[in-house]
FIDODREN-377213 format. One record per residue: x, y, z of N, C-alpha, C in turn; residue in one letter. Coordinates in steps of 0.2 Angstrom, whole numbers, plus 5000, padded with zeros to 4 digits. Each point is the difference from the previous one (the first is absolute). Layout:
residues N
XYZXYZXYZa;...
end
This chain:
residues 539
459948264790500549984994500150064996x;500650004996500150064996499549994994x;500050054995499650004995500249954994x;500649985000500349954995499749935002x;499949964995499949935002500649965003x;499849955004500549975004500649984995x;499949974994500549984996500550054998x;499750064998500450064998500450025006x;499750005006500450025006500649965001x;499949934999500649965001500550014995x;499850004994500550014994500450065001x;499650065001500450065000500450015006x;499749985006500450005006500649964999x;499949944998500649954999500650034996x;499850034994500550034996500350065003x;499650045004500350065004500549975005x;499849955004500449975005500749984997x;499949964994500649984997500550064998x;499750054998500450064998500350045006x;499650005005500350035006500549965003x;499949945001500649965003500650004996x;499949994993500650004996500450075000x;499650065000500450065000500350015007x;499749985006500450015006500549955001x;499949944998500649955001500650024995x;499850024994500550024995500450065003x;499650055003500450065002500549985006x;499849965004500449985006500549944999x;500049974994500449944999500850035001x;500449955001500750015001500450014993x;499949954996500250014993500750004999x;500549995004500750004999500349935003x;500649984997500349945001500450005007x;499650005005500350005007499949945004x;499649954998499849945004500449944997x;499949945003500349944998499649954997x;499549985004499549954997499650034994x;499750065001499750034994500450014994x;500650025001500550004995500149944996x;500149945004500149944997499449984996x;499450015002499449984996499950054994x;500250065000500050044994500549984995x;500649985003500649984995499849944996x;499649955003499749944997499550034994x;499650045002499550034995500450034994x;500550045002500450044995500449954996x;500349955003500349954996499649964995x;499449985002499549974996499850054994x;499950065001499850054995500650014995x;500650005003500650024995500349934997x;500149955004500449944998499649945000x;499450005002499549945000500349945004x;500450025006500249955005500050035007x;500149975005500050025007500750005003x;500549994996500750015003500250075001x;500350015006500250075001500850015000x;500250064999500750015000500349995007x;500649975001500349995007500150065003x;500150064996500150065003499550035005x;499449974999499450025005500149965006x;500549965001500049965007500150045006x;500250064999500150045006499350045002x;499650004996499350035001499449955001x;500149954997499449954999500349935002x;499649965004500249935002499949964994x;500649984997500049964994500249935002x;499649954997500149935002500349964993x;500449955001500349974994499549964997x;499950004993499549974996500349944997x;499649964997500249944996500350034994x;500649974998500350034994500650055002x;500050015006500650045002499950085001x;499450024998499850075001499850025007x;499850065000499750035007499350034998x;499649995005499350024999499750025007x;499550055000499750025006499649945003x;499949995007499749955003499350015001x;499750054997499350025002499549964995x;499449995002499549974995499950054994x;499749974995500050044994499350044999x;499649995004499350044999500150075000x;500350035004500150085000500450024994x;500549964998500450024994499550004994x;499649954999499550004995499550055000x;499850025006499650065000500350064998x;500750015001500350064998500250004993x;500049944997500349994993499750054995x;499350014999499850054995500350075001x;500150035006500350065001500750004999x;500349945002500750004999500249994993x;499649974996500150004993499950074996x;499550035003499950074997500650045002x;500350005006500650045002500649984995x;500049934999500649984996499950034993x;499450004997499950034993500050085000x;499850035005500050075000500750035002x;500449975004500650035002500649974998x;500049944999500649964997500650025003x;500049995007500650025004500249935004x;500749995000500249955005499950015007x;499949955004499950015007500650025004x;500050065003500650025004499949975007x;500549995004500049985007499950065004x;500050064998499950065004499350015001x;499850045005499350015001499750044994x;500450054997499850044995500549984994x;499950034994500449994994499649954996x;500349974995499749964995499549955003x;499449994997499549955003499650035005x;500150065003499650035005499350014998x;499950034994499350024998499649934998x;500449954998499649944998499849975007x;500450005005499849985007499450045002x;500050064999499550045003499349984996x;500049994994499449984996499849945002x;500449955001499849935003499750015007x;500350055004499750005007499350025000x;499750024994499250015000499649945001x;500449944999499649935001499650005006x;500350015006499749995006499450065001x;500150064999499550045000499449984996x;500149974994499449974996499749945004x;500449965002499749945004499750025006x;500250055004499750035006499350034998x;500050044994499450034998499549954998x;500249944997499549954998499849975007x;500449995005499749985006499550045003x;500150075000499550055002499449994997x;500050004993499449994997499649935002x;500449955000499649945003499850005007x;500350045004499850015007499350045000x;500050054996499350035000499549964997x;500149964995499549954998499849955005x;500549975003499949955006499550035005x;500250065002499650035006499350014998x;499950024993499350014998499649945000x;500449944997499649945000499949975007x;500450025005499849985007499550045003x;499750054997499450035002500150075003x;500750034999500150075002499750044995x;499750065002499850054995500650034997x;499950044994500550024996500550055004x;499750045005500550045004500449975005x;499749955003500349965005500649964997x;499849974994500549964996500650044998x;499850074998500650044998500450025006x;499750015006500450015006500449955001x;499849945000500449945002500549994995x;499950014994500550004995500650055001x;499850065002500550055001500449985007x;499649975005500449975006500549954998x;499849954995500449954998500650034996x;499950054995500550024996500550055003x;499850045005500450055003500149995008x;499749955003500049995007500349935002x;500249964995500449945001500650004996x;500449945001500650004997500049994992x;499450004997499950004993500450064997x;499950065003500350064998500849995000x;500349995005500850005000500249944996x;499649954999500249944996500150024993x;499650054998500050024993500650044998x;500450025005500650044998500549964996x;500249945001500549974998499849944995x;500549964997499849954996500049935003x;499950005007499949935003499349974998x;500049945001499449964998499450005004x;500050045006499450005004499450024997x;500050064996499350024997499749954995x;500549964997499749954995499749945005x;500349985005499849955005499350035002x;499950065003499450035002499550004995x;500150024994499550004995499849934998x;500549955000499849934999499549975005x;500150015006499649985006499350035000x;500050074999499450045000499649984994x;500349994994499649984994499749935000x;500449965003499749935001499450005005x;500150035006499450015004499450034997x;500150064996499550034997499649964995x;500449974996499649964995499749945002x;500249975006499749945003499350035003x;500050065003499450035002499550024995x;500350024994499650024995499749944997x;500349954999499849934998499449985004x;500150015007499449975004499450044999x;500050064997499450044999499749994994x;500449994994499649994994500249934997x;500549965002500149944998500349994993x;500350064997500350004994500749965001x;500149954996500649965001500650034998x;500050054996500650044998500350035006x;499650025005500350035006500449955004x;499849945000500449955003500749994997x;500050014994500750004996500450065002x;499650065000500450065002500350005007x;499649975004500349995007500649965000x;500049944996500649965000500650034997x;499850054995500650034996500350055005x;499650045004500350045005500449965005x;499749955002500449965005500749974997x;500049984994500649984997500550054999x;499750064998500550065000500350015007x;499650005005500350015007500649955001x;499849934998500549955002500750014995x;499950034994500650014996500450065003x;499650045004500450065003500449985006x;499749955004500349975006499749945002x;500349944998499749945000499949985008x;500350035004499949985007499350025002x;499750044997499350025001499549944999x;500349944998499649945000499749995007x;500350035005499749995006499350025001x;499850044995499350035000499549954997x;500249944997499649964997499449975005x;500249985006499449985004499550055001x;500250065001499550055001499550024994x;500450004994499650014994499649944998x;500249945001499649944998499450005004x;500150015007499449995004499550064999x;500350064998499550054998499649994994x;500449974995499749994994499449945000x;500249955004499549955001499450025004x;500150045005499550045004499550034995x;500350044996499650044995499649964996x;500349944997499749964996499449975003x;500149985006499449965004499550065002x;500250065002499550055001499650014994x;500350004994499650014994499549944998x;500249945003499549954999500249964993x;500650004999500249974993500049935000x;499849974994500049935000500749975000x;500149945001500749975000500350014993x;499750004995500350014993500250074999x;499650055002500250075000500650015005x;500049975005500650015005500649984997x;500049944997500649974996500250054995x;499550024996500250054994500350065003x;499750035005500350065003500749995003x;500149955003500749985003500549994995x;499849964995500549994994500250064997x;499550054998500150064997500550045004x;499950005007500450035005500749975000x;500149945000500649965001500550014994x;499750004994500450004994500550064999x;499750065001500550065000500450005006x;499749985006500550005006500549954999x;499949954997500549954999500550024995x;499850054995500550034995500550045004x;499850045005500450045004500549955004x;499849945002500549965003500549974995x;499749984994500449974995500650054998x;499850064999500450054998500650015005x;499850005006500550015006500549945000x;499849944999500449945000500449994994x;499750024994500450004994500650055001x;499950065002500550055001500549985005x;499849965005500549985005500549954996x;499749954996500349954997500550034994x;499750054997500450034995500750045003x;499950035006500550035003500549965003x;499749955004500549965005500049934999x;499649974995500049934998499649965005x;499650035004499649975005499350045001x;499549974998499350045001499950035007x;500349965005499850025007500650045003x;500450024996500650045003499850084998x;499950045006499750064999500650065000x;500649975002500650055000500250035006x;499650005005500150045006500549975005x;500249934999500549975004500749994996x;500150034995500549994996500650055001x;499950055004500550055002500250005007x;500650025001500250015007499850065003x;499350005002499750065004499649975005x;499650055003499649985006499449954998x;499750014994499549954998500349935000x;500649994997500249935000500249985007x;500350045004500249985007499549995005x;499550055000499550005005499349974998x;499850004993499449984997499450015005x;499649955002499450005004500249995007x;500450045003500349995007499750055005x;499550044998499750055005499549965003x;499950005007499549975003499350034998x;499549964999499450024998499750065004x;500049995007499850055004500350074999x;500749994999500450074999499850034994x;500049964994499850034994499350035000x;499649965003499350035000499950065004x;500450015006500050065004500350054996x;500549994996500350054996499650034994x;499749954997499550024994499450045003x;499849995006499350035002500150055005x;500550005004500050045006500750045001x;500549984997500750035002499950084998x;500450045003500050074999500350024994x;500449964997500350024993499749974994x;499649945001499749974994499249985002x;499850015005499349975002499550034996x;499649954997499450024996499550055003x;499949995006499550055003500350075001x;500650015000500350065000500050044993x;500249964995500050034994499450004996x;499549965002499350004997499550005005x;499850065002499650015006499349974999x;499850004993499349974999500049925001x;500649975001500049935002499649995007x;500250045004499649995007499350015000x;499850054996499250014999499749944996x;500449984995499749944997500049945004x;500449995005500049945004499450015005x;499950075002499450015005499349994996x;500050014994499350004997499949934996x;500549965000500049934997499449965002x;499850005007499449965002499450024996x;499950075000499450034996500049984993x;500650014997500149984993499849924999x;500249965005499949934999499349985000x;499650045004499349995000499650024994x;500350054996499750024994500349964994x;500749995000500349964994500549955003x;499849955003500449955003500649974996x;499849994993500649974996500550054999x;499850074999500550054999500450015006x;499750005006500350015006500549945001x;499849944999500549955000500650014996x;499950024994500650014995500450065003x;499850055002500450055003500449985006x;499749965004500449975006500449954998x;499849954996500449944998500650024996x;499950054995500650024996500550035005x;499850045005500550035005500349955004x;499749955002500349955004500549964996x;499849984994500549974995500650034999x;499950074998500650044999500550015006x;499750015005500450025006500449935002x;499649945000500449945002500549984995x;499950024993500549984995500650045001x;499950075001500650045000500450015007x;499649985005500350015007500649965001x;500149954997500649965001500650014996x;499950044995500550024995500550055003x;500649994999500650045004499950074998x;499750024994499950074999499350025000x;499649985005499350015001499850074999x;500550055001499850075000500050024992x;500349974996500050024993500450074998x;500550015005500350074998500549994994x;500250064997499850075002499350014997x;499550025004499450024998499650035006x;499450034998499650045005499549955003x;500049985006499649965003500149924998x;499549965002500149934999499949984993x;500550004996499950004992499649934998x;500249955004499749934998499250005001x;499850055004499250005001499750044995x;500350034996499750054995499449974996x;500149934998499449974997499350015004x;500150005006499450015005499650065000x;500350064997499850065001499250014998x;499849974995499350014998499549975006x;500349945002499649965005500050035007x;500450065001500050035006499450065000x;499850014994499550064999499349974999x;500049944996499349974999499549995006x;500349985006499550005005499750065002x;500250064998499750065002499450014996x;499949964995499350014996499549995005x;500149965005499449995005499850065004x;500450055000499850065004499550044996x;499949994994499550044996499349975002x;500049945002499349975001499850005008x;500450045004499950005007499650075001x;499450005001499650065001500150045006x;500449975005500150045006500650045000x;500050065003500650045001500350024994x;499650034995500250024994500650055001x;499950055004500450065001500749975003x;499949965005500749975003500349964995x;499749964996500349964995500450044995x;499650064997500350044996500750035003x;499950025006500650035003500649955001x;499849945001500549955001500449994993x;499649994995500249994993500550064998x;499850065002500450064998500650005003x;500049995007500749995004500449954997x;499749944999500449944997500350024993x;499650034996500350024993500650055001x;499950055005500550055001500749975002x;499949955005500649975003500349954995x;499649974997500349954995500350034994x;499750064998500350044995500750025002x;500050035006500750035002500549945001x;499849945002500549955000500349984993x;499650004995500249984994500450054996x;499850075002500350054997500850005002x;500149995006500749995002500449954996x;499749944999500349954996500050014993x;499550044997500050014993500450054997x;500350055004500350064998500750015002x;500249965006500750015003500449934999x;500650015001500549954998500149955006x;499649954999500049945005500749975000x;500249984995500749964999500650045003x;500050074998500550045003500050015007x;499450005004500050005007500349945003x;499849944997500249945003500749994999x;500350024995500750004999500450055005x;499750055001500350055005500049975007x;499449975002499949985007500249935002x;500249964995500149935002500649995004x;500550045000500649995004500050045006x;499550035003499950045006500049955006x;500350035005499949965007499350005002x;499749945003500449955003500249944995x;499750014994500149944995500749994998x;500450055000500749994997500449965005x;499849995006500349965005500149934998x;499549984996500049924998500049994993x;500150064996500049994993500750034997x;500249964995500650024996499850004993x;500050064996499850004993500349944996x;499549974996500249944996500049945004x;499950005006499949935004499349984999x;499949944997499349984999499849955005x;500449995005499849955006499450035004x;499950065000499550035004499450004995x;499449975002499549994995499750064998x;499950055005499650064998500550065001x;500250034995500550055000499750075001x;499350005002499750075001499649995006x;500349985006499749995006499750065003x;500450065000499850065002499350024997x;500050004994499550034996499349965001x;500149935001499549965000499650005007x;500450005005499849995007500150055005x;500350064999500150055005499650064997x;499550025004499550064997500450064998x;500550025004500450064998500350004993x;500149944998500349994993499549984995x;499450005001499549984996500050044994x;499949984994500050044994499450055000x;499549985004499450055000500250065004x;500449995005500350065004500550044996x;500449964996500650034996499750044995x;499549974996499750044995499750075002x;499750005006499850075002500650045000x;500549985003500650045001500350024993x;500049954995500250014993499650054997x;499350005001499550044997500250085002x;500150005007500150075002500650034997x;500649964999500650034997499950014993x;499649954997499950014992499650064999x;499550015004499550064998500350075002x;500450005006500250065003500750024998x;500449964998500750014999500249994993x;499550024995500249984993500550054997x;500250055003500550054998500649995004x;500149965005500649995004500549974996x;500650025001500649964997500149935003x;500349964997500149935003500350005007x;500550045001500250015007499550025005x;499750054998499450035005499549955001x;499849964995499549955001500249945004x;500649984999500349955004500050025008x;500250065001500150025007499350015003x;499550024997499350015002499749935002x;500149954995499749945001500449965006x;500650025001500449975006499750025007x;499750065000499850035006499349975002x;499649974996499349985002499949934998x;500449954999499949944997499549965005x;499649964997499449975004500349965006x;500549965000500349965005500450045005x;500050065000500450045005499949995007x;499349995002499949995007500249935002x;500249954995500249945002500850005000x;500350034996500750004999500250074998x;500250045005500150074999500750014997x;500449955000500750004997499949964993x;499449994998500049964994499750034994x;500250074999499950044994500349964994x;499650004995500249974994500650044997x;500549974997500550044997499850054995x;499649984995499850044995499349984998x;499450025003499449984998499750044994x;500350054997499850044995499749964994x;500349944998499749964994499349985001x;499850005006499349985002499550054999x;500250064999499650064999499950014992x;499450024998499950014993499449964998x;499750024994499449974998500249944996x;499749945001500149944996499549994994x;500150054996499550014994500550014993x;499749964995500450004994500250074997x;499550045001500150074997500550045004x;500049995006500550035004500749984999x;500149934999500649984998500350024993x;499549994995500250024993500250084999x;499650045003500150075000500650025003x;500249965006500650025004500649974997x;500049944997500649974998500149984993x;499550014996500149984992500050064996x;500550024997500150064996499450004995x;499750064999499550014995499349975002x;499949965005499449975002499450045002x;500250065002499550055002499550014994x;500250004994499650024995499449964999x;500149935001499549954999499749985007x;500450005005499849975007499550045003x;500150075000499550045003499450014997x;499950004993499350004997499749935001x;500349945000499749945002499850005007x;500450025004499850005007499350045001x;500050064997499450055001499449964996x;500149974995499549974996499749945005x;500449965003499749955005499650035006x;500350065002499650035006499450034997x;499950034994499450024998499549944998x;500349954998499649944999499749975006x;500450005005499749985007499450045002x;500150075000499550055002499449994995x;500149994994499449994995499649945002x;500449945001499649945002499750005006x;500350045005499650005007499450054999x;500050054996499450044999499549964996x;500249964995499549964996499749955005x;500349975005499749965004499550035005x;500250065002499550045004499450024996x;500150024994499450024996499549944999x;500349944998499649944999499649985006x;500350005006499749985006499650045003x;500050074999499750055004499550044996x;499749974994499550044997499450005003x;499849955004499450005004500249965007x;499750025005500149975007499849934999x;500449955003499849935001499550005006x;499549954999499549995005500349985007x;
end
């Protein structure tokens, strides 16, 4: 062990992990108003901060899916949880900048949006800190716990998810926090931990109510841990009640918000518009959606998160050591895959990887705790983990730094898909068939192509860049006459500071120092972790 006491190691490493995750996530966040769903959630937060209501200007209808509300107004159809998480920073942006929201990517309101975009880096950093504590409680040494935390933070979809203001980081933090505090309660029996677990679960439901599909897995896990602890019936009832109260508050908030907007507590707004969601709903065959979520070349979990395959391989060993936690990891995965496989937009685009499985990211890493306790093949195990981290890091770097949405927009009309698709026709359930199921069109392959041209052609003119990218597009072997008309918008760093320095007059004066401060903070936090963990060799 290191020379510091265990408690000091945990506290200091946890703080350094939070700082490292926040600095990296904030450095690589998108930070500009180019999305649709995330923009809608932000506009609700901004409206709450400025006007104390959730009604949105009809002029946003071209950028955001607006549904008719009770009373004749328009509102975003998304749950309120993410908007409430953004509210403190949205209110700060409103107070600091006092600018109206422009429908342009830049211009008035851009700095307030950038400030609010720090919400998900903060949530992701909190998830990283909890992940480290969870690994320690599961029996991993401090170094192994730090490695697994780094694998989670930079080798899974947790990193690309922190780029935007979509609600997946909040969902992920909610599920992880719930599991962590249930486990912590099973160790020391402090009832406040049961309430904390319920609060995290309630926050997750407020972010996406459909994640109620996880209730069976969580309930079985909680009852398992209560019985494992040998609790009396009275204590069981007390713990379950303390869990249920804040979780029910998340449910009540969601239903009240539905009733306030639409006049019906069970109207979630997704079927009120003339779009694919209303037309196709849950029309995807389960086997097709499950294949897409797990194995498809464009969205398969095992391609985007390589540690998922290793986690599946070591799950039996993990189950022998921690059967309840192994059940939770597997059970949560089965529940989410079955829940989203039937949804017409099972892919969650525009996003990097299978967006709806992002809440599972911590549970794809936790089974690797069991590798620390295996005395055989230490060198081979270390080599495997090193390769796993490198491959996983590379996959997430592609998604965290490059323009996923721009590539999908460029490639969606390429042959052979264009044969059966007409833009604006919603009768085809999946409007990204190429990218989802044809390997040559996979965003993984495309982002390697984009990285090459972003890194090597930074000084090229737009015309030169367009012609260079037309010569080596990834699907050339499949369709030699299928060169994209203008792929140049897909090249470039998808980073807030790159956007602001390039397109916002006068932004370099503050964007460059802030960018450099985040880079320095990440380096300092990484150095602090190394110093804490390597003062003395572990036995």
